[in-house]
Phi, psi and omega in degrees: 000138179276138173278173184300320181294316179295319179298316179299317178297319180296314179296315180296323178295319179295319178297317181297315180297322181293325182280334181282312185234116180293146176290158185307315181297315180298321179294316180297318178296315180299314180294318181296320185265338184241344185089183183286331179256104182283122180292149180284329180230160176062023182290332181295315179297317180296317180297317180295318178299316179294323177297317178297320178296317180295321177296315179300318178299312181296325181282308189275329182261313184274345174087015176291150180284134177286152176235152182253146178266000000 
């Protein structure tokens, strides 16, 4: 059984590891929506624009059915 101090160290180590190196899925999403050079500012707008472009491609070119929110 972990004591409180050990548990805290374990949780902090996992948080630190997560912030240093993105996991493969997170990295793929970032590259897909932002490109290889992630902008320091305004990245949310850029990611949303790229997501909208990808959705339009899948609907209009690949023939997937659009869905409504």
